Every structure is written in structure tokens, then in C-alpha cells.
C-alpha positions in Angstrom: 0.0 0.0 0.0 1.2 3.5 -0.8 0.6 4.8 2.7 3.2 2.3 4.1 5.9 3.5 1.8 8.8 4.7 3.9 8.5 8.3 2.5 4.7 8.5 2.8 3.6 11.5 4.8 7.2 12.3 5.8 7.6 13.2 9.4 9.1 16.5 10.6 12.6 16.8 11.8 12.6 15.8 15.5 12.5 19.2 17.3 13.1 20.1 20.9 10.1 20.7 23.1 9.9 24.4 22.3 11.6 27.3 20.6 11.7 31.0 21.4 12.3 33.4 18.5 13.1 37.0 19.1 12.6 39.3 16.1 12.7 43.1 16.0 8.9 43.2 16.1 7.7 40.3 18.1 8.6 37.4 20.4 7.2 34.0 19.6 7.2 30.8 21.7 6.6 27.8 19.5 5.7 24.4 20.7 6.4 22.1 17.7 4.2 19.2 18.8 1.2 21.5 19.5 -1.0 23.1 16.9 -0.6 26.5 18.3 1.7 29.5 18.4 1.8 31.9 21.3 2.8 35.4 20.3 3.4 37.9 23.1 2.0 40.7 21.0 -0.7 38.8 19.1 -2.2 35.4 19.8 -2.9 33.1 16.9 -5.5 30.5 16.8 -4.9 26.8 16.3 -3.9 25.1 13.1 -1.6 27.7 11.6 2.0 27.3 12.9 3.6 24.9 10.5 5.4 27.4 8.4 6.7 29.2 11.5 8.0 25.9 12.9 9.7 25.2 9.6 11.3 28.7 9.7 12.6 28.2 13.2 14.0 24.8 12.1 15.8 26.7 9.3 13.7 24.9 6.8 12.8 27.3 3.9 10.5 24.7 2.5 7.0 25.9 1.8 4.6 28.6 2.8 2.0 26.3 4.5 -0.3 29.2 5.6 -0.7 30.4 2.0 -1.2 26.9 0.7 -3.7 26.0 3.5 -5.7 29.1 2.6 -6.3 28.0 -1.0 -10.0 27.3 -1.7 -12.0 25.6 -4.4 -15.5 24.3 -4.8 -16.3 21.1 -2.9 -17.3 19.5 -6.1 -13.8 20.2 -7.6 -12.1 18.7 -4.6 -14.3 15.6 -4.8 -13.5 15.2 -8.5 -9.8 15.4 -7.7 -10.0 12.7 -5.1 -12.3 10.5 -7.2 -9.8 10.6 -10.0 -6.8 10.1 -7.7 -8.0 8.3 -4.6 -4.4 7.4 -3.6 -4.0 11.1 -2.7 -6.7 11.0 0.0 -4.3 9.3 2.5 -0.9 10.4 1.0 -0.1 14.0 1.7 2.9 14.0 -0.7 0.6 13.0 -3.6 -2.1 15.5 -2.6 0.4 18.4 -2.4 1.7 17.4 -5.9 -1.9 17.7 -7.2 -2.4 21.0 -5.4 0.7 22.4 -7.0 -0.1 21.1 -10.5 -3.8 22.1 -10.5 -4.2 25.0 -8.1 -1.1 26.8 -7.1 1.9 26.2 -9.5 3.7 29.1 -11.0 4.3 29.2 -14.7 7.5 30.0 -16.7 7.0 33.2 -18.7 9.0 32.0 -21.6 7.2 28.7 -22.1 3.9 28.8 -20.1 5.0 25.5 -18.4 4.5 24.9 -14.7 7.6 25.5 -12.7 9.0 23.1 -10.1 11.6 25.0 -8.1 13.1 24.5 -4.7 10.2 25.9 -2.7 7.5 23.9 -4.6 9.5 20.7 -4.4 10.0 21.1 -0.7 6.3 22.0 -0.4 5.4 18.7 -2.1 7.9 16.7 -0.1 6.7 18.3 3.2 10.2 18.8 4.4 13.5 20.4 3.6 15.4 18.6 0.9 18.6 20.6 0.4 20.8 20.7 3.5 21.4 18.2 6.3 18.7 15.6 6.7 19.1 12.4 8.6 15.5 11.2 8.7 14.8 7.7 7.5 13.1 7.7 4.2 13.4 11.5 3.5 13.7 12.6 -0.1 17.3 13.4 -0.9 16.7 15.5 -4.1 14.0 17.3 -6.0 14.2 14.6 -8.7 13.3 12.0 -6.2 10.1 13.9 -5.3 9.1 14.0 -9.0 10.0 10.3 -9.5 7.9 9.3 -6.5 4.8 11.2 -7.8 5.4 9.7 -11.3 5.6 6.1 -9.8 2.7 6.3 -7.5 0.2 8.5 -9.3 1.1 10.2 -12.6 3.0 7.9 -14.9 2.7 10.5 -17.7 4.6 13.2 -15.7 7.8 14.4 -17.3 10.0 17.3 -16.6 13.0 19.2 -18.0 16.6 19.2 -16.8 17.4 21.6 -14.0 18.1 25.1 -15.3 21.1 26.8 -13.7 20.0 30.2 -14.8 16.4 29.9 -13.6 17.0 27.7 -10.6 14.2 25.3 -11.5 12.8 22.5 -13.6 9.7 22.8 -15.9 6.9 20.3 -16.2 6.9 19.1 -19.8 3.8 16.9 -19.5 1.8 16.7 -16.3 0.1 13.4 -17.0 -3.2 14.7 -15.4 -6.6 13.4 -16.5 -7.9 15.8 -19.2 -11.5 15.7 -17.9 -10.3 16.6 -14.4 -8.2 19.5 -15.7 -11.4 20.8 -17.4 -13.3 20.6 -14.1 -10.6 22.6 -12.3 -10.3 25.1 -15.1 -14.0 25.7 -15.0 -13.7 26.3 -11.2 -10.8 28.7 -11.6 -12.3 30.6 -14.6 -14.5 32.8 -12.4 -14.5 34.3 -8.9 -15.3 32.0 -6.0 -16.2 34.8 -3.5 -19.8 34.4 -2.4 -20.3 31.0 -4.0 -21.7 28.2 -1.9 -19.6 25.0 -1.5 -16.4 26.9 -1.1 -13.9 24.7 0.8 -10.2 24.6 1.7 -8.4 22.5 -0.9 -6.1 20.8 1.6 -8.5 19.9 4.4 -12.0 20.0 2.7 -13.3 22.1 5.6 -15.8 24.9 4.9 -14.4 28.3 4.1 -14.7 31.0 6.8 -13.5 34.6 7.2 -12.3 33.8 10.7 -9.9 31.1 9.3 -8.7 33.5 6.7 -7.9 36.0 9.4 -5.9 33.4 11.2 -4.0 32.5 8.0 -3.3 36.2 7.4 -2.0 36.7 11.0 0.3 33.7 10.7 1.6 35.0 7.4 2.4 38.3 9.0 4.3 36.6 11.8 6.2 34.6 9.3 7.1 37.7 7.3 8.3 39.3 10.5 10.5 36.3 11.3 12.0 36.5 7.7 13.1 40.0 8.5 15.9 38.5 10.6 17.5 37.5 7.2 17.7 41.1 6.1 21.2 42.0 4.7 21.1 45.7 5.6 19.2 48.3 7.7 17.4 49.8 4.7 16.0 46.4 3.7 15.0 45.9 7.4 13.1 49.2 7.4 11.3 48.3 4.1 10.2 45.0 5.6 9.1 46.5 8.9 6.9 49.1 7.2 5.5 46.9 4.4 4.7 43.9 6.6 2.8 45.7 9.3 -0.8 45.0 8.6 -1.7 47.9 10.9 -0.2 50.2 8.3 -1.8 48.4 5.3 -5.6 48.3 5.9 -6.9 45.0 4.9 -10.1 46.5 3.4 -7.9 48.3 0.9 -7.1 44.9 -0.5 -10.4 43.1 0.0 -12.0 45.9 -2.0 -10.1 44.7 -5.0 -12.1 41.5 -5.0 -15.1 43.1 -6.5 -13.0 43.6 -9.6 -11.9 40.0 -9.9 -14.4 39.4 -12.8 -12.9 42.3 -14.7 -9.4 40.8 -14.2 -10.6 37.4 -15.5 -11.9 39.2 -18.6 -8.4 40.6 -19.2 -6.8 37.2 -18.6 -9.1 35.5 -21.1 -7.6 37.6 -23.9 -4.2 38.1 -22.4 -1.2 38.0 -24.8 2.3 38.2 -23.3 3.9 41.2 -24.9 7.5 40.3 -24.4 7.5 36.7 -25.5 6.6 34.5 -28.4 4.5 31.9 -26.8 2.5 29.5 -29.0 -1.3 29.4 -28.7 -1.0 26.3 -26.4 1.7 27.9 -24.3 -0.3 31.1 -24.1 -3.3 29.2 -22.8 -1.1 27.5 -20.2 0.1 30.9 -19.0 -3.5 32.1 -18.8 -4.3 29.0 -16.7 -1.5 30.1 -14.3 -2.9 33.6 -14.1 -6.3 32.2 -13.2 -4.6 30.2 -10.4 -3.0 33.3 -9.2 -6.3 35.2 -9.2 -7.8 32.5 -7.0 -4.8 32.8 -4.6 -5.4 36.6 -4.5 -9.1 36.0 -3.7 -8.0 33.8 -0.9 -5.2 36.0 0.4 -5.4 39.5 -1.1 -2.8 41.2 1.1 0.8 40.8 0.0 3.6 40.2 2.4 7.3 40.7 1.7 10.6 38.9 2.5 14.3 39.6 1.8 16.2 37.9 -1.0 17.2 34.3 -0.3 20.9 35.0 -0.8 21.0 38.3 1.0 22.7 40.1 -1.9 20.2 43.0 -2.5 18.2 45.6 -0.6 15.2 44.7 -2.7 12.3 42.9 -1.0 10.2 40.2 -2.7 6.7 38.8 -2.4 6.4 36.1 0.3 3.0 34.8 -0.8 1.5 34.6 -4.3 -0.2 38.0 -4.7 -1.1 40.9 -7.0 2.7 41.6 -7.2 3.1 38.7 -9.7 0.3 39.8 -12.1 1.1 41.4 -15.5 0.4 45.1 -15.4 -2.8 44.8 -17.6 -4.3 42.3 -15.2 -3.1 44.2 -12.1 -4.7 47.4 -13.4 -8.0 45.7 -13.9 -8.0 45.2 -10.1 -6.5 48.5 -9.0 -7.6 51.2 -11.4 -11.3 51.1 -10.3 -10.0 51.6 -6.8 -8.0 54.7 -8.0 -4.6 53.3 -7.0 -1.8 55.4 -8.5 1.3 53.8 -9.8 4.6 55.6 -9.5 8.1 54.5 -10.5 11.6 55.7 -11.1 12.4 56.5 -14.8 15.1 54.2 -16.3 16.4 53.7 -12.8 19.2 51.1 -13.5 20.6 52.9 -16.6 20.4 56.2 -14.7 22.4 54.8 -11.7 24.8 53.0 -14.0 25.5 56.1 -16.1 26.4 58.0 -13.0 28.6 55.4 -11.3 30.3 54.3 -14.5 30.5 57.9 -15.8 28.8 57.5 -19.2 28.1 61.1 -20.3 26.2 60.2 -23.5 23.6 58.2 -21.5 23.5 60.6 -18.5 22.9 63.6 -20.7 20.2 61.9 -22.6 18.4 61.0 -19.3 19.0 64.4 -17.8 17.2 65.9 -20.9 14.1 64.0 -20.0 14.1 62.1 -23.3 13.2 58.4 -23.4 16.3 56.2 -23.6 14.2 53.5 -25.4 13.0 56.0 -28.0 16.6 57.0 -28.6 17.6 53.3 -28.9 15.1 52.8 -31.6 16.3 55.9 -33.5 19.8 54.6 -33.4 18.6 51.2 -34.6 16.9 52.9 -37.5 13.6 51.4 -36.6 10.5 53.7 -37.0 8.3 51.7 -34.6 8.2 52.2 -30.8 5.0 53.7 -29.5 2.9 50.9 -28.2 5.5 48.3 -29.0 6.2 46.7 -25.6 7.8 43.7 -27.2 10.7 45.7 -28.7 11.1 47.8 -25.6 11.2 44.7 -23.5 13.9 43.2 -25.7 16.0 46.4 -25.4 15.6 46.5 -21.7 16.7 42.9 -21.4 19.7 43.5 -23.5 20.9 46.6 -21.7 20.4 45.1 -18.2 22.2 41.9 -19.4 25.1 44.2 -20.6 25.2 46.0 -17.2 25.3 42.8 -15.2 28.0 40.9 -17.0 26.6 38.9 -19.9 29.1 38.3 -22.6 28.7 40.3 -25.9 28.3 37.0 -27.7 25.2 36.0 -25.7 23.7 39.5 -25.7 23.8 39.5 -29.5 22.5 36.0 -29.8 19.6 36.6 -27.4 18.6 39.9 -29.1 18.8 38.3 -32.6 16.5 35.5 -31.4 14.1 37.9 -29.8 13.9 40.0 -33.0 13.3 37.0 -35.1 10.5 35.8 -32.9 9.0 39.3 -32.8 9.1 39.7 -36.6 11.7 42.5 -36.6 14.5 42.9 -39.2 17.1 43.6 -36.5 20.0 41.6 -35.2 22.4 41.6 -32.2 25.0 43.1 -34.5 22.7 46.1 -35.1 22.2 46.5 -31.3 25.9 46.5 -30.5 26.6 49.1 -33.2 24.4 51.7 -31.4 26.1 54.5 -29.6 24.2 53.6 -26.4 25.4 50.0 -26.3 29.0 50.9 -27.5 29.4 53.4 -24.6 27.7 51.0 -22.1 30.0 48.1 -22.9 33.2 50.3 -22.8 32.2 51.7 -19.4 31.3 48.3 -18.1 34.7 47.0 -19.0 36.4 49.8 -17.1 34.1 49.4 -14.1 34.7 45.6 -13.9 38.4 46.0 -14.2 38.4 48.5 -11.3 36.3 46.2 -9.2 38.8 43.4 -9.8 41.6 45.7 -8.5 39.7 46.9 -5.4 37.6 43.8 -4.6 34.5 45.7 -3.4 32.3 48.8 -4.0 30.9 51.1 -1.3 27.1 51.3 -1.2 24.8 54.0 0.3 22.8 51.4 2.3 26.0 49.7 3.6 25.0 46.3 2.1 28.1 44.2 1.4 29.2 44.4 -2.3 32.3 42.2 -2.3 33.9 40.2 -5.1 34.5 36.5 -4.4 32.7 33.6 -2.8 30.7 32.8 -5.8 30.2 36.5 -6.7 31.3 37.9 -10.0 31.5 41.5 -11.2 28.0 41.5 -12.5 26.5 40.2 -9.3 28.4 42.8 -7.2 27.3 45.7 -9.4 23.7 44.5 -9.3 23.9 44.8 -5.5 25.4 48.3 -5.8 22.7 49.6 -8.2 19.9 48.1 -6.1 21.4 49.8 -3.1 21.0 53.3 -4.7 17.6 52.3 -5.9 16.5 51.4 -2.4 18.0 54.6 -0.9 15.8 56.7 -3.2 12.7 54.6 -2.9 13.0 54.5 0.9 12.1 58.2 0.9 8.5 57.3 -0.1 8.0 55.1 2.9 9.6 57.7 5.2 7.2 60.3 3.8 4.3 58.0 4.4 5.5 57.4 8.0 5.4 61.2 8.6 1.9 61.4 7.2 0.7 58.6 9.4 2.3 60.1 12.5 0.7 63.5 11.6 -2.7 62.0 11.1 -2.4 60.2 14.4 -1.6 63.4 16.3 -4.5 65.2 14.5 -6.9 62.3 15.2 -7.6 61.8 11.5 -7.2 59.2 8.8 -4.0 59.4 6.7 -4.4 61.0 3.3 -2.8 58.0 1.6 -1.4 54.5 2.0 1.2 52.6 0.1 -0.5 49.4 -1.2 2.2 47.7 -3.3 6.0 47.8 -3.4 7.7 46.8 -6.7 11.4 47.6 -6.3 11.7 50.8 -8.3 8.0 51.6 -8.1 4.9 51.4 -5.9 1.1 51.8 -5.9 -0.6 54.3 -3.6 -4.2 54.7 -2.7 -5.0 58.4 -2.0 -8.1 59.6 -0.1 -7.2 63.3 0.0 -4.7 65.9 -1.4 -3.4 63.5 -4.1 -1.6 66.2 -6.1 0.0 67.7 -3.0 1.4 64.5 -1.8 2.6 63.3 -5.2 4.5 66.5 -5.6 6.1 66.1 -2.2 7.0 62.5 -2.9 8.6 63.5 -6.2 10.6 66.2 -4.3 11.7 63.7 -1.6 13.1 61.3 -4.2 14.6 64.0 -6.4 16.6 65.3 -3.4 18.3 61.9 -3.1 18.8 61.5 -6.8 20.4 65.0 -7.0 22.6 64.2 -4.0 24.1 61.3 -5.9 23.9 62.9 -9.3 21.5 60.3 -10.7 19.4 61.4 -13.7 16.1 59.8 -12.7 12.8 61.0 -11.3 9.7 59.6 -9.8 6.9 59.7 -12.3 3.2 58.7 -12.4 2.7 55.9 -14.8 
């Protein structure tokens, strides 16, 4: 029987009787064998501590609170178990089905479902990479996939591991076609307000109280992740963005009334920066529908630092609106009058200053579009509305900044142009004045870094050559540090507004709702123009201090 297999329902690492975790924002006492967490500043109800226990055990496996909050129709769950009854008493197999059918992320370039470290450890139910002495534990991600293939999905196939994308891709999922149609029908429309809504993992009835518990647990997990922050600026971003008291929940739940509009956009969505086939495009649309369901279930985004600690940037902890394409995101946020702001050509602006590239710096100082100038130098008359070409140019320039060889830059650009139907090549790209100046300045900057071994950063994050870090990786850290130093001013300004509102016994005039590295989304209730001008001025002061030709603009 499958349930007696030695790696069925793999046990947890044997923990001590309890742990105490001190973070900058909370103190947690965790009892690993009890279904409860006791937080000194916020009690959590039962059934939600698994991801926190995993975190304390230094197990970056899976976000159990997010996965546990995923819902579907009871009829959908029944259909899944009817087709694959072996998953009813085998949690590894069930989690594999959940990933493939309900939660899996898709690769943008192929539309295929991704199986990366976090998803494989989620399916396994334990940490795979690192020390593990438990009998019967999976020793590799490939073992997890082979187990699922052997015991449930003989048609499951996957790609080789990609060193550049840190994942494998599902080539064929082996799932029953009729079942996939049932799930697709469920995910094709909003579930909010429907009867028969249940939690996919447990089958228990959906309730707002349970969702609140999941949200509180996610917040605690996000706070615990802040201990991995590589620098004080990153810590500040995490503290402000992960405090649900500063991010009113109703600001996110109000988006749910626009879910139908978002589905309409998904139904006709065409990736603008790729050349997916019709089948691949449909697969990517399926992923976007899975993501919309996860947003319905947990609309508020939480943030975490990078896994490697090499950047001040913060990243989504749970699947959220942060991962949506802009057209789908705007279908949710525009009716709620969220305003999107971002830094103009931030990375090229920072690079042109640090690497002393006068031609690019003067162009950006003039306020002209670098992408329009690129197209002029390429001799191509088309740009307005052509996101595909702009995307290819962005990818090429950022690849150049962060160390890709000229050979691969040219090959990738030529391939992209062929796929997009443009009569341009990588040779044409490298002949432009912008790329010529960028590559020459890169060579000088990389040579200087080899001599010095490190670069100073405004946020004091380490940018040191060696230990698996090449010149491109170090310069990425440096550029992101300047970016964070400028963007931090937006959160500092919001902090002052919230403090002023508290003293005046009024509601703040605005709240930051989304954080996207070099941009953000803000919901204004009053004095929008006044605050936008002040935000622009605050960012401009830092940009001027460092001589960076960028500005905060409304998208």
C-alpha cells in the first residue's frame, strides 16, 4: 500500500520541546508538537503554525499558511479525489496535485508549470537541500518527482534543471484531461460568495475567521523572515510593508469586486514580451487564473528579503497581485483609484552616474526616453505601443550592465527580434552608440572592481567580489542599493503622514499598497496632487545628492 511506503507523509525533523524566537517586532514561543503559536503581542488560533516551525528549524520549504488558505469548490475537490483516490491518504501526492492544479507558478517563456526548490519542498513536506538524517526522506527534487510519477502520474515528465532559472519545468503533467477541465471551470470565475467553497487541503468549509488566522500567521512569518535582512534599509522596508496595521486589509479586499474584470483581461491576455505558441499562451493564462484565485483567498501581499542576501530589494512572500502582469493588475487596482509611481530608467540612470557614461547621462537628464533614442539609433521607426521591442531592449541593456558576454547579448537579441518579426540583429544592437558606450564603461568598471575587490554602497550592504560572486553580481547589489536609498524616501514620507494623522486624530491621506522595487502603488483619499509633488521632491533630493538622472513619475 502506498501509505506504508517509507516516505509516505514524511515526518518532521525531530525538534526540541519548544523554541523562542526574538525578532525586531515580536517574540514567539513555538511548541512544535502542538497546533498553536503563542505570540506575546498577538495570539494566533490553532492550526496555523507549521510554516513558522519550519522557519525556526531553518527549513525554507513551503509557505504552508498560504497553501492551506487555497480554496476551491467542494465538487472540484471531490472530483480530484475521485480521479486520484491514492492522494486521499498520502499528503505528498495530494500536495503534488495541489501544485499542478491549483497553485503552481508558470514560466513566462514557455507557459509551463515550474517546479523550483520551494515547490518541491512543499510537495515533499520537508527540507530537501541541506542536512537531513530522517529515514526515508527525499534526498533530491528529482526523487520527489519520480515518487509522484511512480505512484500517481506515470505520464509526468520534466525538464533538466536550469542553472539560470533555478528550477525545472513540467513538460507533461500526466493529469486526466476531464479533471483538468473541471478545475479550469472552477478557476475561470470568482469564487467569492459561492456556496460550496472549501479549503483544498482539508476540505473544511471556508470561513472569514480562518482566513484572518492565516493572514496573522503570514504576518508573523514575514516578521520572522526580516531576521535575514542583509542591511538596515532592507529591514526598514520590511518592517513598514509587513505591518498590517499600516496596510488596511479592506484596501485589498475591496479589490475582489474587480476579480471578474481581471478574469476578462486574462481571457484575452497576450504576453507582450515573449513569443508563446497558442498552447503555451493558454497554459500561461491558466496560471494567471490560479494566481487570481490565490489573490481572492489572500489578497494582502507580504514581503521577504532575498534568499541570498545580496540585495536591498524585497520580494513577495505569498502569491499575490505583485506577480500579475500590469494589464491584469490594473483591472483590479484602477477602479479603486490606486496610483502607480516609478523611477524612470532607474538602472541605466544609476549606472550612467557610477560608470561615468556622459552620453547616456545627458540623454536621461534631458528627459528624453532612452528607449526611443535606442530605436532611433537602430533605424527602426516603430516604438510607440510596441512593448515587445522595448522589452527586448531592456533585457539586452540590463544583461550588458550585469556581465553577460557580448556574444550572448547579441544571440539573445537576434533570437528575440526573429521571434517578434523585426528585421534587426544583435550586431545592429551592439553598433548603437548607447550600447557601445555602455559596454566600454562596463569593461572599465569591472576592471576597477577586480583591483579593489569591493564597492561602497549607500545602504552599507556588502558588495564584495569572491565567494561565488562575479563582477555583474556585485554591481547588481550596488545599483539596487542606490535604488533602495531613493525609494525609501517614499516610505519615510508615508511614515510622517501617518504620524501627523495620528496626532491630529484623523485618517492618513494615503497608504502605500504595493511595493515593486523601483515603483509602488498608492491609494489616495485626499490631497493627491499635493502628496505626489512632495513624494517626487523627496526622491529628487536623493537623486540630486548622488547625481543620478532619474525622477519619480506617475505611470
